[in-house]
C-alpha positions as CSV (number, residue, x, y, z in Angstrom):
1,M,0.0,0.0,0.0
2,R,1.3,3.4,-0.9
3,Y,1.9,6.0,1.8
4,T,-0.8,8.3,0.6
5,E,-3.4,5.5,0.6
6,E,-2.4,4.4,4.0
7,K,-2.7,7.9,5.4
8,E,-6.1,8.4,3.8
9,I,-7.4,5.2,5.3
10,L,-6.1,5.9,8.8
11,L,-7.4,9.5,8.8
12,H,-10.8,8.2,7.7
13,L,-10.7,5.8,10.6
14,Y,-9.8,8.6,13.0
15,E,-12.7,10.7,11.7
16,Q,-15.1,7.8,12.1
17,M,-14.1,7.3,15.7
18,L,-14.3,11.0,16.4
19,L,-17.8,11.1,14.8
20,I,-19.0,8.4,17.1
21,R,-17.6,10.2,20.2
22,Q,-19.1,13.5,19.2
23,F,-22.4,12.0,18.3
24,E,-22.7,10.3,21.7
25,L,-21.7,13.5,23.5
26,C,-24.4,15.4,21.6
27,V,-27.0,12.8,22.5
28,Q,-25.9,12.9,26.1
29,D,-26.2,16.7,26.3
30,N,-29.6,16.9,24.6
31,Y,-31.0,13.9,26.4
32,R,-30.2,15.7,29.7
33,K,-32.1,18.7,28.3
34,G,-35.1,16.6,27.8
35,E,-35.1,16.7,24.0
36,I,-34.7,13.0,23.5
37,P,-37.3,10.5,24.8
38,G,-36.9,7.0,26.1
39,F,-33.8,5.3,27.4
40,I,-30.3,5.7,26.1
41,H,-27.0,3.7,26.5
42,L,-23.9,5.5,25.3
43,C,-20.7,3.9,24.0
44,I,-18.3,6.6,25.0
45,G,-14.9,5.0,25.5
46,Q,-15.7,2.0,23.2
47,E,-15.3,3.7,19.8
48,A,-12.5,1.4,18.6
49,G,-14.7,-1.6,18.5
50,A,-17.1,-0.2,15.9
51,G,-14.4,1.7,14.0
52,G,-12.1,-1.4,13.7
53,R,-14.6,-3.7,12.1
54,G,-12.6,-3.4,8.9
55,Q,-13.6,-5.4,5.8
56,S,-17.2,-5.9,6.9
57,R,-18.2,-2.3,6.0
58,K,-19.6,-3.3,2.6
59,N,-23.4,-3.3,2.5
60,T,-23.6,-6.9,1.4
61,D,-22.3,-7.8,4.8
62,G,-24.7,-7.6,7.7
63,I,-24.3,-6.7,11.4
64,T,-26.4,-7.0,14.4
65,S,-25.9,-4.8,17.5
66,T,-26.9,-4.2,21.1
67,H,-28.8,-1.6,23.1
68,R,-25.5,0.3,23.0
69,G,-25.4,0.5,19.3
70,H,-25.3,4.1,18.0
71,G,-21.6,3.7,17.1
72,H,-22.2,0.5,15.2
73,A,-24.9,2.2,13.2
74,L,-22.7,5.1,12.3
75,A,-19.7,2.9,11.5
76,K,-21.9,0.8,9.2
77,G,-22.7,3.9,7.2
78,V,-26.2,4.8,8.4
79,N,-26.7,8.5,7.8
80,V,-26.0,10.6,10.9
81,K,-29.1,12.7,10.4
82,R,-31.3,9.7,10.2
83,V,-29.8,8.1,13.3
84,L,-30.2,11.2,15.4
85,A,-33.7,11.8,14.1
86,E,-34.6,8.3,15.1
87,L,-33.4,8.9,18.6
88,Y,-35.5,12.1,18.6
89,G,-38.5,9.9,17.6
90,K,-39.0,11.9,14.4
91,V,-40.6,10.6,11.2
92,T,-37.3,11.3,9.3
93,G,-35.5,8.8,11.4
94,C,-34.2,5.6,9.8
95,N,-37.3,3.7,11.3
96,G,-39.7,6.6,11.1
97,G,-39.2,7.4,14.8
98,R,-40.6,4.0,15.9
99,G,-37.5,2.3,17.1
100,G,-35.6,4.9,19.1
101,S,-32.1,4.3,20.6
102,M,-32.3,0.6,21.1
103,H,-33.9,-0.4,17.8
104,I,-32.1,1.3,15.0
105,Y,-32.5,-0.7,11.7
106,S,-31.4,0.0,8.2
107,V,-31.2,-2.9,5.8
108,T,-29.9,-0.7,3.0
109,E,-26.6,-0.3,4.9
110,G,-26.6,-3.9,6.2
111,L,-27.7,-3.0,9.8
112,F,-30.1,-5.6,10.9
113,G,-30.8,-3.9,14.2
114,T,-29.5,-2.6,17.4
115,N,-31.4,-4.7,20.0
116,G,-32.9,-4.0,23.4
117,L,-32.8,-7.7,24.3
118,V,-29.5,-9.0,25.7
119,G,-28.0,-11.3,23.1
120,G,-31.0,-10.8,20.9
121,G,-29.0,-9.9,17.8
122,I,-26.7,-13.0,18.0
123,P,-29.1,-15.6,16.5
124,L,-30.0,-13.1,13.8
125,A,-26.4,-12.8,12.7
126,V,-26.2,-16.5,12.4
127,G,-29.3,-16.4,10.2
128,L,-27.6,-13.9,8.0
129,G,-24.6,-16.1,7.7
130,I,-26.6,-19.2,6.8
131,S,-28.6,-17.1,4.4
132,A,-25.4,-16.1,2.7
133,Q,-24.4,-19.8,2.4
134,V,-27.7,-20.8,0.9
135,Q,-27.7,-18.0,-1.6
136,E,-23.9,-18.6,-2.3
137,K,-23.0,-15.0,-1.5
138,N,-19.5,-14.3,-0.5
139,S,-20.7,-12.2,2.5
140,V,-20.2,-12.3,6.2
141,S,-22.2,-11.2,9.2
142,V,-20.9,-9.7,12.4
143,A,-22.7,-10.0,15.8
144,F,-21.8,-7.4,18.4
145,F,-22.7,-8.1,22.0
146,G,-21.5,-7.3,25.5
147,D,-19.9,-9.5,28.1
148,G,-23.3,-9.9,29.8
149,A,-24.6,-11.9,26.8
150,I,-22.1,-14.7,27.2
151,C,-24.2,-16.2,30.0
152,H,-27.3,-16.2,27.8
153,G,-28.6,-19.2,25.9
154,A,-28.6,-17.0,22.7
155,F,-24.8,-16.9,22.8
156,H,-24.2,-20.6,23.3
157,E,-26.9,-21.9,20.9
158,S,-25.8,-19.5,18.2
159,V,-22.1,-20.2,18.4
160,S,-22.9,-23.9,18.4
161,L,-25.0,-23.7,15.3
162,A,-22.7,-21.4,13.4
163,A,-19.7,-23.6,14.3
164,I,-21.2,-26.9,13.1
165,K,-22.5,-25.2,9.9
166,K,-19.2,-23.3,9.3
167,A,-21.4,-20.2,8.9
168,P,-19.6,-17.0,7.9
169,V,-20.2,-15.2,11.2
170,I,-17.9,-13.1,13.4
171,F,-18.9,-13.0,17.0
172,V,-17.5,-9.8,18.6
173,C,-17.9,-9.5,22.4
174,E,-17.2,-5.9,23.5
175,N,-16.1,-6.8,27.0
176,N,-16.4,-3.5,28.9
177,L,-15.9,-5.5,32.2
178,Y,-19.5,-5.0,33.5
179,A,-22.9,-6.5,32.7
180,T,-24.9,-3.5,33.8
181,C,-23.1,-3.3,37.2
182,T,-22.0,-6.9,37.6
183,P,-18.2,-7.6,37.0
184,V,-17.5,-10.3,34.5
185,A,-15.6,-12.4,37.1
186,A,-18.6,-12.3,39.4
187,S,-20.8,-14.1,36.8
188,N,-18.2,-16.3,35.1
189,L,-15.8,-18.7,36.8
190,N,-13.9,-18.5,33.5
191,D,-13.8,-14.8,32.7
192,D,-11.4,-15.3,29.7
193,I,-14.2,-15.0,27.1
194,A,-12.1,-15.7,24.1
195,S,-11.2,-19.1,25.6
196,K,-14.8,-20.1,25.5
197,A,-14.5,-20.6,21.7
198,A,-12.6,-23.8,22.2
199,A,-15.7,-25.5,23.5
200,Y,-17.2,-25.0,20.0
201,G,-14.1,-25.9,18.0
202,I,-13.6,-22.3,16.6
203,P,-10.8,-19.8,17.1
204,G,-11.1,-17.3,20.0
205,I,-9.0,-14.2,20.0
206,R,-8.6,-11.6,22.8
207,V,-7.6,-8.1,21.7
208,D,-7.1,-4.7,23.2
209,G,-10.5,-3.2,22.4
210,N,-9.1,0.4,22.8
211,D,-6.5,-0.2,20.0
212,V,-8.4,0.4,16.8
213,L,-5.6,-1.0,14.6
214,A,-5.4,-4.2,16.7
215,V,-9.2,-4.6,16.4
216,Q,-9.0,-4.0,12.7
217,R,-6.2,-6.6,12.3
218,V,-8.0,-9.5,14.1
219,A,-11.3,-8.6,12.5
220,A,-9.7,-8.7,9.0
221,E,-8.3,-12.1,9.7
222,A,-11.6,-13.4,11.0
223,I,-13.5,-12.0,8.0
224,D,-11.0,-13.5,5.6
225,R,-11.4,-16.9,7.3
226,A,-15.2,-16.7,7.1
227,R,-15.1,-15.7,3.4
228,K,-13.0,-18.8,2.7
229,G,-15.7,-21.0,4.2
230,E,-13.7,-21.9,7.3
231,G,-16.4,-20.8,9.7
232,P,-16.9,-18.4,12.6
233,T,-14.5,-16.7,15.0
234,L,-15.1,-15.3,18.5
235,I,-13.3,-12.0,19.2
236,E,-13.2,-10.6,22.7
237,A,-12.4,-6.9,22.5
238,V,-11.5,-5.7,26.1
239,T,-12.7,-2.1,26.5
240,Y,-14.5,0.2,28.9
241,R,-17.4,2.6,28.9
242,T,-16.4,5.8,30.7
243,V,-20.1,6.7,31.2
244,G,-22.8,4.9,33.2
245,H,-24.6,1.8,32.0
246,H,-27.4,4.1,30.9
247,E,-27.7,7.8,31.0
248,G,-28.6,8.7,34.6
249,D,-26.7,5.7,36.1
250,V,-24.2,6.7,38.8
251,I,-20.8,6.6,37.2
252,V,-18.6,5.8,40.3
253,G,-19.2,5.0,43.9
254,T,-21.4,2.0,43.6
255,Y,-19.7,-0.7,41.5
256,R,-16.8,1.3,40.1
257,T,-14.1,3.4,41.7
258,K,-12.9,6.9,40.6
259,E,-9.4,5.5,40.3
260,E,-10.5,2.8,37.9
261,L,-12.5,5.2,35.8
262,E,-9.5,7.6,35.5
263,E,-7.2,4.8,34.6
264,W,-9.4,3.8,31.7
265,K,-9.9,7.4,30.6
266,N,-6.1,7.6,30.1
267,K,-6.5,4.6,27.7
268,C,-9.0,6.6,25.5
269,P,-9.0,4.9,22.1
270,I,-9.3,8.1,20.2
271,K,-6.4,9.8,22.0
272,K,-4.4,6.6,21.7
273,F,-4.9,6.6,17.9
274,E,-4.3,10.3,17.6
275,N,-0.9,9.9,19.3
276,H,-0.1,7.0,17.0
277,L,-0.8,9.1,13.9
278,V,1.2,12.1,15.1
279,S,4.2,9.9,16.2
280,L,4.4,8.4,12.7
281,G,4.1,11.8,11.0
282,L,0.8,10.7,9.3
283,A,-1.2,13.7,10.6
284,S,-0.4,17.2,11.6
285,E,-2.1,19.3,14.2
286,K,-3.7,21.3,11.4
287,E,-5.1,18.2,9.8
288,M,-6.5,17.0,13.2
289,L,-8.3,20.3,13.7
290,M,-9.7,20.2,10.2
291,I,-11.2,16.7,10.9
292,A,-12.6,17.9,14.2
293,S,-14.2,20.9,12.5
294,K,-15.7,18.7,9.8
295,V,-17.2,16.3,12.4
296,S,-18.5,19.2,14.4
297,N,-20.3,20.6,11.4
298,T,-21.8,17.1,10.6
299,I,-23.1,16.8,14.1
300,N,-24.6,20.3,14.1
301,E,-26.3,19.7,10.8
302,A,-27.8,16.4,12.1
303,L,-29.0,18.1,15.3
304,D,-30.7,20.9,13.3
305,F,-32.3,18.2,11.1
306,A,-33.6,16.1,14.0
307,R,-35.0,19.1,15.9
308,S,-36.7,20.5,12.8
309,S,-38.2,17.2,11.7
310,S,-41.8,16.3,12.4
311,Y,-43.2,13.7,14.7
312,P,-45.0,10.7,13.1
313,E,-48.8,11.1,12.7
314,A,-50.8,9.1,15.1
315,S,-52.9,7.9,12.2
316,G,-49.9,5.8,11.0
317,V,-49.6,3.8,14.2
318,M,-50.5,0.5,12.5
319,E,-48.1,1.0,9.5
320,N,-45.5,-1.8,9.2
321,C,-47.4,-4.0,11.6
322,W,-48.9,-6.2,8.9
323,M,-48.0,-7.3,5.4
324,D,-49.3,-4.9,2.8
325,P,-51.4,-6.3,1.3
326,V,-52.2,-8.9,4.0
327,N,-52.6,-11.5,1.3
328,P,-50.1,-10.7,-1.5
329,P,-50.9,-12.0,-5.0
330,I,-48.5,-14.9,-4.7
331,A,-50.3,-16.2,-1.7
332,L,-53.6,-16.3,-3.7
333,Q,-52.2,-18.2,-6.6
334,S,-53.5,-21.7,-7.1
335,G,-51.3,-24.6,-6.1
336,E,-49.6,-27.3,-8.2
337,T,-52.9,-29.0,-9.1
338,E,-56.6,-28.0,-9.3
339,E,-57.5,-31.4,-7.8
340,T,-58.4,-31.6,-4.2
341,A,-57.3,-34.3,-1.8
342,V,-58.2,-35.3,1.7
343,Q,-55.1,-35.3,3.9
344,G,-54.1,-35.3,7.5
345,W,-52.8,-32.0,8.9
346,L,-49.2,-33.3,9.1
347,A,-49.1,-34.4,5.4
348,A,-50.8,-31.2,4.3
349,V,-48.3,-29.0,6.0
350,R,-45.4,-31.1,4.6
351,D,-46.7,-30.9,1.1
352,G,-47.4,-27.2,1.4
353,I,-43.9,-26.5,2.5
354,A,-42.5,-28.6,-0.3
355,E,-44.5,-26.6,-2.8
356,E,-43.0,-23.4,-1.5
357,M,-39.5,-24.9,-1.5
358,R,-39.9,-25.8,-5.2
359,R,-41.1,-22.3,-6.0
360,D,-38.3,-20.5,-4.1
361,Q,-34.8,-22.1,-4.2
362,Y,-33.7,-20.1,-1.2
363,I,-36.2,-21.4,1.3
364,V,-34.6,-23.7,3.9
365,Y,-36.1,-26.1,6.5
366,M,-34.3,-26.3,9.8
367,G,-34.9,-28.6,12.7
368,E,-33.7,-31.6,14.7
369,G,-33.7,-35.0,13.0
370,I,-35.6,-33.7,10.0
371,G,-33.0,-34.7,7.3
372,E,-32.6,-38.1,5.9
373,R,-34.5,-39.6,8.8
374,G,-37.6,-37.7,7.8
375,G,-38.5,-36.3,11.2
376,T,-39.9,-38.0,14.3
377,F,-43.4,-37.9,13.0
378,G,-42.6,-38.2,9.3
379,H,-43.2,-34.5,8.8
380,T,-40.3,-34.1,6.4
381,K,-40.6,-37.6,4.8
382,N,-39.0,-37.6,1.3
383,L,-38.0,-34.0,1.4
384,W,-34.3,-34.7,2.2
385,Q,-34.1,-36.9,-0.9
386,E,-35.6,-34.1,-3.1
387,F,-33.9,-31.0,-1.6
388,G,-30.7,-32.3,-0.1
389,A,-28.8,-31.5,3.1
390,K,-28.2,-27.8,2.2
391,R,-31.9,-27.1,2.4
392,L,-33.2,-29.7,4.8
393,I,-30.8,-28.7,7.6
394,D,-30.4,-31.0,10.6
395,T,-29.4,-28.8,13.6
396,P,-28.2,-29.2,17.1
397,I,-30.9,-28.9,19.7
398,C,-30.8,-25.1,19.6
399,E,-34.3,-23.8,18.8
400,L,-33.4,-20.2,19.9
401,A,-30.5,-20.1,17.4
402,F,-32.2,-21.5,14.4
403,T,-35.3,-19.4,15.0
404,G,-32.9,-16.4,14.6
C-alpha cells in the first residue's frame, strides 16, 4: 500500500471514531435537556470496536448490534441525520421514529438492528450467515454483543449452530468489564471470554478493544477466514465505557471506583490513535483540527435536522405491523394442481412447505432430526431426498439459534 493511501485510510478511521464520540456527547447533552425521549445507553470509550470492524463495511455484509449500538450504526454507514432523528422519535429517522435508541435498523446499509434484548442480535447474525451460504453469496455477518450476553442461551446456541455449519459469522464480544453493574468475574468462573470458543471448535482471540488497529487486524483475519468457508471466529475486545450503563446511572461510587475510571480514561481509544498518527508523522495538528471541524459541522447539521423534523402522525400507528397487502398476490395463486385431496394435517403441512421450496430455491427447512430420517413424525418424509442437506438442515438442539 502506498503511503498516501495508508494515510487516507487511517485519517478516515480517526474521523469515524471522532464522529461516534461527538455523536454520543451530543446525544448525552440533549437527552439531559429533555429533548430525546426513552432510554439511552452510550458507547463513550468504546469507539475502537465499531471503527475497527474493517472489511465488513460493505453493504452486502450484515451486522447486528446491542442496546449500546449508536456507534455500530454510524460505522456501518447509516446516515448521521437519520440516526439522530430516530433517537428524537421523528418521522425522518431511519425507522420513522418507531425504534428509538435501542432499535435502529437500516437494511440498505446492512444494519439488521440494534437490539434491546441482551443477546437478541446474535441468532439473527447466524441467520444472515446461513442465508449467505444458501444464496452462495461471499458475504459475512458480524454479531456485536456485550460481556453480559455470554451467559445467555442465545450466545451458546448461536455459536454452536454457526460452528457446526461453518457459517460466515464473526462474534464480537465488546467486554467492557461490567454487565450493567456486575463484574465479569462475578458471573463467570472463567472470565477469559475468548477461551470459550474452544468448546465449539472455533478460534477465539482476545484483543485490546481500545486499540483500533489491533481490532481491525484481528477482524480482517476473521472475516477473511469466514469468506473462505472456514467458519466463525469469536473475538473478545476488552474495552471500557467511561459513562454509566445508561444515561442517569451513577458513574462511580457503587460498583466502580474513581481510580478505575481515571485509569481507563487515560486509555482513551481516540487519544491513543491520535498519538499514533502524530508519532508516525501521518497527521499534523492542522489536519486533526480540520477533521474535528468537519465532524462538528456534521453533528450540528444532524442536530438541526432532528430538531426541525416532524413527529409521526398518530394515524400511522399501524403501519409496518402487517404485510401490505395482508394476502399478497403470490399467496392467492392456485397450487400445483386443481384437484383436491383429503389429507391429515401433518401431510398437508409437509406438502405445502414442499410446494414453497420448489417455488423458491432459497427457502430452507431447519430442525432436529428432519433430514434423511424424515422427522420424528414423518413430517419431512422424502424432502431430504428431493432438496438435499443444504436445504433440509439438521441442527443441534438449539431452537433459539435457528429461530434467529
